[in-house]
NUMI-519992 format. One record per atom (N, C-alpha, C): residue number from 0; atom name; x, y, z. Coordinates in steps of 0.2 Angstrom, whole numbers, plus 2048, in hexadecimal, padded with zeros to 3 digits. Each point is the difference from the previous one (the first is absolute). Layout:
<r><resi>NUM</resi><name>CA</name><X>X</X><Y>Y</Y><Z>Z</Z></r>
...
//
This chain:
<r><resi>0</resi><name>N</name><X>67D</X><Y>D99</Y><Z>523</Z></r>
<r><resi>0</resi><name>CA</name><X>7FA</X><Y>803</Y><Z>804</Z></r>
<r><resi>0</resi><name>C</name><X>7FA</X><Y>7FC</Y><Z>800</Z></r>
<r><resi>1</resi><name>N</name><X>7FF</X><Y>7FD</Y><Z>7FB</Z></r>
<r><resi>1</resi><name>CA</name><X>7FA</X><Y>7FB</Y><Z>800</Z></r>
<r><resi>1</resi><name>C</name><X>801</X><Y>7FA</Y><Z>805</Z></r>
<r><resi>2</resi><name>N</name><X>806</X><Y>7FE</Y><Z>801</Z></r>
<r><resi>2</resi><name>CA</name><X>801</X><Y>7FB</Y><Z>804</Z></r>
<r><resi>2</resi><name>C</name><X>7FF</X><Y>802</Y><Z>807</Z></r>
<r><resi>3</resi><name>N</name><X>802</X><Y>806</Y><Z>802</Z></r>
<r><resi>3</resi><name>CA</name><X>800</X><Y>803</Y><Z>807</Z></r>
<r><resi>3</resi><name>C</name><X>7F8</X><Y>801</Y><Z>801</Z></r>
<r><resi>4</resi><name>N</name><X>7FC</X><Y>802</Y><Z>7FC</Z></r>
<r><resi>4</resi><name>CA</name><X>7F9</X><Y>801</Y><Z>801</Z></r>
<r><resi>4</resi><name>C</name><X>7FD</X><Y>7F9</Y><Z>802</Z></r>
<r><resi>5</resi><name>N</name><X>802</X><Y>7FB</Y><Z>7FC</Z></r>
<r><resi>5</resi><name>CA</name><X>7FD</X><Y>7F9</Y><Z>801</Z></r>
<r><resi>5</resi><name>C</name><X>801</X><Y>7FE</Y><Z>807</Z></r>
<r><resi>6</resi><name>N</name><X>806</X><Y>801</Y><Z>803</Z></r>
<r><resi>6</resi><name>CA</name><X>801</X><Y>7FD</Y><Z>806</Z></r>
<r><resi>6</resi><name>C</name><X>7FC</X><Y>803</Y><Z>806</Z></r>
<r><resi>7</resi><name>N</name><X>7FD</X><Y>806</Y><Z>7FE</Z></r>
<r><resi>7</resi><name>CA</name><X>7FC</X><Y>804</Y><Z>805</Z></r>
<r><resi>7</resi><name>C</name><X>7F9</X><Y>7FD</Y><Z>801</Z></r>
<r><resi>8</resi><name>N</name><X>7FE</X><Y>7FC</Y><Z>7FB</Z></r>
<r><resi>8</resi><name>CA</name><X>7FA</X><Y>7FD</Y><Z>800</Z></r>
<r><resi>8</resi><name>C</name><X>800</X><Y>7FA</Y><Z>804</Z></r>
<r><resi>9</resi><name>N</name><X>7FB</X><Y>800</Y><Z>805</Z></r>
<r><resi>9</resi><name>CA</name><X>800</X><Y>7FA</Y><Z>805</Z></r>
<r><resi>9</resi><name>C</name><X>7FE</X><Y>7FA</Y><Z>7FD</Z></r>
<r><resi>10</resi><name>N</name><X>802</X><Y>7FA</Y><Z>802</Z></r>
<r><resi>10</resi><name>CA</name><X>7FF</X><Y>7F9</Y><Z>7FD</Z></r>
<r><resi>10</resi><name>C</name><X>7F8</X><Y>7FF</Y><Z>800</Z></r>
<r><resi>11</resi><name>N</name><X>7FD</X><Y>803</Y><Z>805</Z></r>
<r><resi>11</resi><name>CA</name><X>7F8</X><Y>7FF</Y><Z>800</Z></r>
<r><resi>11</resi><name>C</name><X>7FD</X><Y>803</Y><Z>7FA</Z></r>
<r><resi>12</resi><name>N</name><X>802</X><Y>806</Y><Z>7FE</Z></r>
<r><resi>12</resi><name>CA</name><X>7FE</X><Y>803</Y><Z>7FA</Z></r>
<r><resi>12</resi><name>C</name><X>802</X><Y>7FC</Y><Z>7FA</Z></r>
<r><resi>13</resi><name>N</name><X>806</X><Y>7FD</Y><Z>800</Z></r>
<r><resi>13</resi><name>CA</name><X>802</X><Y>7FC</Y><Z>7FA</Z></r>
<r><resi>13</resi><name>C</name><X>7FB</X><Y>7FA</Y><Z>7FF</Z></r>
<r><resi>14</resi><name>N</name><X>7FF</X><Y>7FD</Y><Z>807</Z></r>
<r><resi>14</resi><name>CA</name><X>7FB</X><Y>7FA</Y><Z>800</Z></r>
<r><resi>14</resi><name>C</name><X>7FA</X><Y>802</Y><Z>7FD</Z></r>
<r><resi>15</resi><name>N</name><X>7FD</X><Y>805</Y><Z>802</Z></r>
<r><resi>15</resi><name>CA</name><X>7F9</X><Y>803</Y><Z>7FD</Z></r>
<r><resi>15</resi><name>C</name><X>800</X><Y>801</Y><Z>7F9</Z></r>
<r><resi>16</resi><name>N</name><X>806</X><Y>803</Y><Z>7FE</Z></r>
<r><resi>16</resi><name>CA</name><X>801</X><Y>802</Y><Z>7F8</Z></r>
<r><resi>16</resi><name>C</name><X>800</X><Y>7F9</Y><Z>7FC</Z></r>
<r><resi>17</resi><name>N</name><X>804</X><Y>7FB</Y><Z>803</Z></r>
<r><resi>17</resi><name>CA</name><X>800</X><Y>7FA</Y><Z>7FC</Z></r>
<r><resi>17</resi><name>C</name><X>7F9</X><Y>7FC</Y><Z>800</Z></r>
<r><resi>18</resi><name>N</name><X>7FD</X><Y>800</Y><Z>805</Z></r>
<r><resi>18</resi><name>CA</name><X>7F9</X><Y>7FD</Y><Z>801</Z></r>
<r><resi>18</resi><name>C</name><X>7FC</X><Y>804</Y><Z>7FB</Z></r>
<r><resi>19</resi><name>N</name><X>7FF</X><Y>806</Y><Z>800</Z></r>
<r><resi>19</resi><name>CA</name><X>7FC</X><Y>804</Y><Z>7FC</Z></r>
<r><resi>19</resi><name>C</name><X>802</X><Y>7FF</Y><Z>7F8</Z></r>
<r><resi>20</resi><name>N</name><X>806</X><Y>800</Y><Z>7FF</Z></r>
<r><resi>20</resi><name>CA</name><X>802</X><Y>7FE</Y><Z>7F9</Z></r>
<r><resi>20</resi><name>C</name><X>7FE</X><Y>7F9</Y><Z>7FE</Z></r>
<r><resi>21</resi><name>N</name><X>801</X><Y>7FB</Y><Z>804</Z></r>
<r><resi>21</resi><name>CA</name><X>7FE</X><Y>7FA</Y><Z>7FE</Z></r>
<r><resi>21</resi><name>C</name><X>7F8</X><Y>7FF</Y><Z>800</Z></r>
<r><resi>22</resi><name>N</name><X>7FD</X><Y>804</Y><Z>804</Z></r>
<r><resi>22</resi><name>CA</name><X>7F8</X><Y>800</Y><Z>7FF</Z></r>
<r><resi>22</resi><name>C</name><X>7FE</X><Y>804</Y><Z>7F9</Z></r>
<r><resi>23</resi><name>N</name><X>805</X><Y>804</Y><Z>7FE</Z></r>
<r><resi>23</resi><name>CA</name><X>7FE</X><Y>804</Y><Z>7FA</Z></r>
<r><resi>23</resi><name>C</name><X>803</X><Y>7FC</Y><Z>7FA</Z></r>
<r><resi>24</resi><name>N</name><X>802</X><Y>7FA</Y><Z>801</Z></r>
<r><resi>24</resi><name>CA</name><X>803</X><Y>7FB</Y><Z>7FB</Z></r>
<r><resi>24</resi><name>C</name><X>807</X><Y>802</Y><Z>7FD</Z></r>
<r><resi>25</resi><name>N</name><X>804</X><Y>803</Y><Z>805</Z></r>
<r><resi>25</resi><name>CA</name><X>807</X><Y>801</Y><Z>7FE</Z></r>
<r><resi>25</resi><name>C</name><X>804</X><Y>7FA</Y><Z>802</Z></r>
<r><resi>26</resi><name>N</name><X>801</X><Y>7FC</Y><Z>7FB</Z></r>
<r><resi>26</resi><name>CA</name><X>803</X><Y>7FA</Y><Z>801</Z></r>
<r><resi>26</resi><name>C</name><X>808</X><Y>800</Y><Z>7FF</Z></r>
<r><resi>27</resi><name>N</name><X>802</X><Y>805</Y><Z>7FD</Z></r>
<r><resi>27</resi><name>CA</name><X>808</X><Y>801</Y><Z>7FF</Z></r>
<r><resi>27</resi><name>C</name><X>801</X><Y>807</Y><Z>803</Z></r>
<r><resi>28</resi><name>N</name><X>807</X><Y>801</Y><Z>802</Z></r>
<r><resi>28</resi><name>CA</name><X>801</X><Y>806</Y><Z>803</Z></r>
<r><resi>28</resi><name>C</name><X>800</X><Y>806</Y><Z>7FC</Z></r>
<r><resi>29</resi><name>N</name><X>801</X><Y>800</Y><Z>7F9</Z></r>
<r><resi>29</resi><name>CA</name><X>7FF</X><Y>805</Y><Z>7FC</Z></r>
<r><resi>29</resi><name>C</name><X>7F9</X><Y>802</Y><Z>7FF</Z></r>
<r><resi>30</resi><name>N</name><X>7FB</X><Y>7FC</Y><Z>802</Z></r>
<r><resi>30</resi><name>CA</name><X>7F9</X><Y>801</Y><Z>7FF</Z></r>
<r><resi>30</resi><name>C</name><X>7FE</X><Y>806</Y><Z>806</Z></r>
<r><resi>31</resi><name>N</name><X>804</X><Y>800</Y><Z>805</Z></r>
<r><resi>31</resi><name>CA</name><X>7FF</X><Y>805</Y><Z>805</Z></r>
<r><resi>31</resi><name>C</name><X>801</X><Y>807</Y><Z>7FE</Z></r>
<r><resi>32</resi><name>N</name><X>803</X><Y>801</Y><Z>7FA</Z></r>
<r><resi>32</resi><name>CA</name><X>801</X><Y>807</Y><Z>7FD</Z></r>
<r><resi>32</resi><name>C</name><X>7F9</X><Y>803</Y><Z>7FF</Z></r>
<r><resi>33</resi><name>N</name><X>7FB</X><Y>7FC</Y><Z>7FE</Z></r>
<r><resi>33</resi><name>CA</name><X>7FA</X><Y>803</Y><Z>7FF</Z></r>
<r><resi>33</resi><name>C</name><X>7FC</X><Y>803</Y><Z>806</Z></r>
<r><resi>34</resi><name>N</name><X>803</X><Y>7FE</Y><Z>806</Z></r>
<r><resi>34</resi><name>CA</name><X>7FD</X><Y>802</Y><Z>806</Z></r>
<r><resi>34</resi><name>C</name><X>803</X><Y>806</Y><Z>803</Z></r>
<r><resi>35</resi><name>N</name><X>806</X><Y>802</Y><Z>7FE</Z></r>
<r><resi>35</resi><name>CA</name><X>804</X><Y>805</Y><Z>802</Z></r>
<r><resi>35</resi><name>C</name><X>7FC</X><Y>806</Y><Z>801</Z></r>
<r><resi>36</resi><name>N</name><X>7FC</X><Y>802</Y><Z>7FB</Z></r>
<r><resi>36</resi><name>CA</name><X>7FD</X><Y>807</Y><Z>801</Z></r>
<r><resi>36</resi><name>C</name><X>7F8</X><Y>7FF</Y><Z>801</Z></r>
<r><resi>37</resi><name>N</name><X>7FE</X><Y>7FA</Y><Z>802</Z></r>
<r><resi>37</resi><name>CA</name><X>7F9</X><Y>7FF</Y><Z>801</Z></r>
<r><resi>37</resi><name>C</name><X>7FE</X><Y>804</Y><Z>806</Z></r>
<r><resi>38</resi><name>N</name><X>7FB</X><Y>805</Y><Z>7FF</Z></r>
<r><resi>38</resi><name>CA</name><X>7FF</X><Y>804</Y><Z>806</Z></r>
<r><resi>38</resi><name>C</name><X>7FD</X><Y>7FC</Y><Z>806</Z></r>
<r><resi>39</resi><name>N</name><X>7FC</X><Y>7FB</Y><Z>7FF</Z></r>
<r><resi>39</resi><name>CA</name><X>7FD</X><Y>7FC</Y><Z>806</Z></r>
<r><resi>39</resi><name>C</name><X>805</X><Y>7FC</Y><Z>804</Z></r>
<r><resi>40</resi><name>N</name><X>805</X><Y>7FD</Y><Z>7FC</Z></r>
<r><resi>40</resi><name>CA</name><X>806</X><Y>7FD</Y><Z>803</Z></r>
<r><resi>40</resi><name>C</name><X>804</X><Y>805</Y><Z>804</Z></r>
<r><resi>41</resi><name>N</name><X>801</X><Y>805</Y><Z>7FD</Z></r>
<r><resi>41</resi><name>CA</name><X>805</X><Y>805</Y><Z>803</Z></r>
<r><resi>41</resi><name>C</name><X>7FC</X><Y>803</Y><Z>807</Z></r>
<r><resi>42</resi><name>N</name><X>7FA</X><Y>801</Y><Z>7FF</Z></r>
<r><resi>42</resi><name>CA</name><X>7FC</X><Y>803</Y><Z>806</Z></r>
<r><resi>42</resi><name>C</name><X>800</X><Y>7FA</Y><Z>806</Z></r>
<r><resi>43</resi><name>N</name><X>7FF</X><Y>7FA</Y><Z>7FE</Z></r>
<r><resi>43</resi><name>CA</name><X>800</X><Y>7FA</Y><Z>804</Z></r>
<r><resi>43</resi><name>C</name><X>807</X><Y>800</Y><Z>804</Z></r>
<r><resi>44</resi><name>N</name><X>805</X><Y>801</Y><Z>7FC</Z></r>
<r><resi>44</resi><name>CA</name><X>807</X><Y>7FF</Y><Z>803</Z></r>
<r><resi>44</resi><name>C</name><X>803</X><Y>807</Y><Z>803</Z></r>
<r><resi>45</resi><name>N</name><X>7FC</X><Y>805</Y><Z>800</Z></r>
<r><resi>45</resi><name>CA</name><X>802</X><Y>806</Y><Z>804</Z></r>
<r><resi>45</resi><name>C</name><X>804</X><Y>805</Y><Z>7FB</Z></r>
<r><resi>46</resi><name>N</name><X>7FE</X><Y>7FF</Y><Z>7F9</Z></r>
<r><resi>46</resi><name>CA</name><X>803</X><Y>805</Y><Z>7FC</Z></r>
<r><resi>46</resi><name>C</name><X>806</X><Y>7FE</Y><Z>7FB</Z></r>
<r><resi>47</resi><name>N</name><X>803</X><Y>7FB</Y><Z>802</Z></r>
<r><resi>47</resi><name>CA</name><X>805</X><Y>7FD</Y><Z>7FB</Z></r>
<r><resi>47</resi><name>C</name><X>801</X><Y>7F9</Y><Z>800</Z></r>
<r><resi>48</resi><name>N</name><X>802</X><Y>7FD</Y><Z>7FB</Z></r>
<r><resi>48</resi><name>CA</name><X>800</X><Y>7F9</Y><Z>7FF</Z></r>
<r><resi>48</resi><name>C</name><X>807</X><Y>7FE</Y><Z>7FF</Z></r>
<r><resi>49</resi><name>N</name><X>802</X><Y>7FA</Y><Z>803</Z></r>
<r><resi>49</resi><name>CA</name><X>807</X><Y>7FD</Y><Z>7FF</Z></r>
<r><resi>49</resi><name>C</name><X>801</X><Y>800</Y><Z>7F8</Z></r>
<r><resi>50</resi><name>N</name><X>806</X><Y>801</Y><Z>7FE</Z></r>
<r><resi>50</resi><name>CA</name><X>802</X><Y>800</Y><Z>7F9</Z></r>
<r><resi>50</resi><name>C</name><X>800</X><Y>7F9</Y><Z>7FE</Z></r>
<r><resi>51</resi><name>N</name><X>7FD</X><Y>7FF</Y><Z>7FA</Z></r>
<r><resi>51</resi><name>CA</name><X>7FF</X><Y>7F9</Y><Z>7FD</Z></r>
<r><resi>51</resi><name>C</name><X>807</X><Y>7FD</Y><Z>7FF</Z></r>
<r><resi>52</resi><name>N</name><X>805</X><Y>804</Y><Z>7FE</Z></r>
<r><resi>52</resi><name>CA</name><X>806</X><Y>7FC</Y><Z>7FE</Z></r>
<r><resi>52</resi><name>C</name><X>804</X><Y>7FE</Y><Z>806</Z></r>
<r><resi>53</resi><name>N</name><X>7FE</X><Y>802</Y><Z>806</Z></r>
<r><resi>53</resi><name>CA</name><X>804</X><Y>7FE</Y><Z>806</Z></r>
<r><resi>53</resi><name>C</name><X>7FC</X><Y>7FA</Y><Z>804</Z></r>
<r><resi>54</resi><name>N</name><X>7FA</X><Y>7FE</Y><Z>7FD</Z></r>
<r><resi>54</resi><name>CA</name><X>7FC</X><Y>7FB</Y><Z>804</Z></r>
<r><resi>54</resi><name>C</name><X>803</X><Y>7FA</Y><Z>801</Z></r>
<r><resi>55</resi><name>N</name><X>804</X><Y>7FE</Y><Z>7FB</Z></r>
<r><resi>55</resi><name>CA</name><X>804</X><Y>7F9</Y><Z>800</Z></r>
<r><resi>55</resi><name>C</name><X>805</X><Y>800</Y><Z>806</Z></r>
<r><resi>56</resi><name>N</name><X>803</X><Y>806</Y><Z>801</Z></r>
<r><resi>56</resi><name>CA</name><X>805</X><Y>801</Y><Z>805</Z></r>
<r><resi>56</resi><name>C</name><X>7FC</X><Y>800</Y><Z>807</Z></r>
<r><resi>57</resi><name>N</name><X>7FA</X><Y>802</Y><Z>800</Z></r>
<r><resi>57</resi><name>CA</name><X>7FD</X><Y>800</Y><Z>806</Z></r>
<r><resi>57</resi><name>C</name><X>7FE</X><Y>7F9</Y><Z>802</Z></r>
<r><resi>58</resi><name>N</name><X>7FE</X><Y>7FC</Y><Z>7FB</Z></r>
<r><resi>58</resi><name>CA</name><X>7FE</X><Y>7F9</Y><Z>801</Z></r>
<r><resi>58</resi><name>C</name><X>806</X><Y>7FC</Y><Z>803</Z></r>
<r><resi>59</resi><name>N</name><X>806</X><Y>802</Y><Z>7FD</Z></r>
<r><resi>59</resi><name>CA</name><X>806</X><Y>7FC</Y><Z>802</Z></r>
<r><resi>59</resi><name>C</name><X>801</X><Y>803</Y><Z>808</Z></r>
<r><resi>60</resi><name>N</name><X>7FF</X><Y>806</Y><Z>801</Z></r>
<r><resi>60</resi><name>CA</name><X>801</X><Y>802</Y><Z>807</Z></r>
<r><resi>60</resi><name>C</name><X>7FB</X><Y>7FD</Y><Z>805</Z></r>
<r><resi>61</resi><name>N</name><X>7FA</X><Y>7FF</Y><Z>7FD</Z></r>
<r><resi>61</resi><name>CA</name><X>7FB</X><Y>7FD</Y><Z>805</Z></r>
<r><resi>61</resi><name>C</name><X>802</X><Y>7F8</Y><Z>801</Z></r>
<r><resi>62</resi><name>N</name><X>803</X><Y>7FD</Y><Z>7FB</Z></r>
<r><resi>62</resi><name>CA</name><X>802</X><Y>7F9</Y><Z>801</Z></r>
<r><resi>62</resi><name>C</name><X>805</X><Y>7FF</Y><Z>806</Z></r>
<r><resi>63</resi><name>N</name><X>804</X><Y>805</Y><Z>802</Z></r>
<r><resi>63</resi><name>CA</name><X>805</X><Y>800</Y><Z>805</Z></r>
<r><resi>63</resi><name>C</name><X>7FC</X><Y>802</Y><Z>807</Z></r>
<r><resi>64</resi><name>N</name><X>7FA</X><Y>802</Y><Z>800</Z></r>
<r><resi>64</resi><name>CA</name><X>7FD</X><Y>802</Y><Z>806</Z></r>
<r><resi>64</resi><name>C</name><X>7FC</X><Y>7FA</Y><Z>803</Z></r>
<r><resi>65</resi><name>N</name><X>801</X><Y>7FE</Y><Z>806</Z></r>
<r><resi>65</resi><name>CA</name><X>7FE</X><Y>7FA</Y><Z>803</Z></r>
<r><resi>65</resi><name>C</name><X>7F8</X><Y>800</Y><Z>801</Z></r>
<r><resi>66</resi><name>N</name><X>7FD</X><Y>805</Y><Z>802</Z></r>
<r><resi>66</resi><name>CA</name><X>7F9</X><Y>800</Y><Z>800</Z></r>
<r><resi>66</resi><name>C</name><X>7FC</X><Y>803</Y><Z>7FB</Z></r>
<r><resi>67</resi><name>N</name><X>803</X><Y>800</Y><Z>7FA</Z></r>
<r><resi>67</resi><name>CA</name><X>7FD</X><Y>804</Y><Z>7FA</Z></r>
<r><resi>67</resi><name>C</name><X>7F9</X><Y>7FC</Y><Z>7FE</Z></r>
<r><resi>68</resi><name>N</name><X>800</X><Y>7F9</Y><Z>800</Z></r>
<r><resi>68</resi><name>CA</name><X>7FA</X><Y>7FD</Y><Z>7FE</Z></r>
<r><resi>68</resi><name>C</name><X>7FA</X><Y>801</Y><Z>804</Z></r>
<r><resi>69</resi><name>N</name><X>802</X><Y>801</Y><Z>807</Z></r>
<r><resi>69</resi><name>CA</name><X>7FA</X><Y>801</Y><Z>805</Z></r>
<r><resi>69</resi><name>C</name><X>7FE</X><Y>807</Y><Z>7FE</Z></r>
<r><resi>70</resi><name>N</name><X>804</X><Y>805</Y><Z>800</Z></r>
<r><resi>70</resi><name>CA</name><X>7FE</X><Y>807</Y><Z>7FF</Z></r>
<r><resi>70</resi><name>C</name><X>7FC</X><Y>800</Y><Z>7F9</Z></r>
<r><resi>71</resi><name>N</name><X>802</X><Y>7FD</Y><Z>7FB</Z></r>
<r><resi>71</resi><name>CA</name><X>7FD</X><Y>800</Y><Z>7F9</Z></r>
<r><resi>71</resi><name>C</name><X>7F9</X><Y>7FD</Y><Z>801</Z></r>
<r><resi>72</resi><name>N</name><X>7FF</X><Y>7FB</Y><Z>804</Z></r>
<r><resi>72</resi><name>CA</name><X>7F9</X><Y>7FD</Y><Z>801</Z></r>
<r><resi>72</resi><name>C</name><X>7FC</X><Y>805</Y><Z>804</Z></r>
<r><resi>73</resi><name>N</name><X>803</X><Y>803</Y><Z>805</Z></r>
<r><resi>73</resi><name>CA</name><X>7FC</X><Y>805</Y><Z>804</Z></r>
<r><resi>73</resi><name>C</name><X>7FD</X><Y>806</Y><Z>7FB</Z></r>
<r><resi>74</resi><name>N</name><X>805</X><Y>802</Y><Z>7FC</Z></r>
<r><resi>74</resi><name>CA</name><X>7FE</X><Y>806</Y><Z>7FB</Z></r>
<r><resi>74</resi><name>C</name><X>7FA</X><Y>7FD</Y><Z>7FB</Z></r>
<r><resi>75</resi><name>N</name><X>801</X><Y>7FA</Y><Z>7FE</Z></r>
<r><resi>75</resi><name>CA</name><X>7FA</X><Y>7FD</Y><Z>7FC</Z></r>
<r><resi>75</resi><name>C</name><X>7FA</X><Y>801</Y><Z>804</Z></r>
<r><resi>76</resi><name>N</name><X>800</X><Y>7FD</Y><Z>806</Z></r>
<r><resi>76</resi><name>CA</name><X>7FA</X><Y>800</Y><Z>804</Z></r>
<r><resi>76</resi><name>C</name><X>7FD</X><Y>807</Y><Z>801</Z></r>
<r><resi>77</resi><name>N</name><X>805</X><Y>805</Y><Z>801</Z></r>
<r><resi>77</resi><name>CA</name><X>7FE</X><Y>807</Y><Z>801</Z></r>
<r><resi>77</resi><name>C</name><X>7FC</X><Y>803</Y><Z>7FA</Z></r>
<r><resi>78</resi><name>N</name><X>802</X><Y>7FE</Y><Z>7FA</Z></r>
<r><resi>78</resi><name>CA</name><X>7FD</X><Y>802</Y><Z>7FA</Z></r>
<r><resi>78</resi><name>C</name><X>7F9</X><Y>7FD</Y><Z>7FE</Z></r>
<r><resi>79</resi><name>N</name><X>800</X><Y>7F9</Y><Z>801</Z></r>
<r><resi>79</resi><name>CA</name><X>7FA</X><Y>7FD</Y><Z>7FF</Z></r>
<r><resi>79</resi><name>C</name><X>7FB</X><Y>800</Y><Z>805</Z></r>
<r><resi>80</resi><name>N</name><X>801</X><Y>801</Y><Z>806</Z></r>
<r><resi>80</resi><name>CA</name><X>7FB</X><Y>801</Y><Z>805</Z></r>
<r><resi>80</resi><name>C</name><X>7FC</X><Y>806</Y><Z>7FF</Z></r>
<r><resi>81</resi><name>N</name><X>7F9</X><Y>7FF</Y><Z>801</Z></r>
<r><resi>81</resi><name>CA</name><X>7FC</X><Y>806</Y><Z>7FF</Z></r>
<r><resi>81</resi><name>C</name><X>801</X><Y>805</Y><Z>805</Z></r>
//
C-alpha cells in the first residue's frame, strides 16, 4: 500500500521535497524522516510527503528520465525566485 501511494506523487513534488530536505540539512535519505510530519512541509506539498524510505527508488527512477536534470533546475529556480 505504501508503494502504491508513492507512485501517485508527481515527480515535481518529489523534486521540491528533495530540495526542501537538502535546504533543511537532510544529507542522507533517513534524515528525511524528520520532515515526514512537519506541518509546513506538508502544507507546501499539498498535505502529504513522499515516504522517506522510497526516496532512493525515486532517485533511481529519475536517473532514467531524460530531461530530469532540466526539470530539477527549473524547480530549484521556482523555489529560490522571489
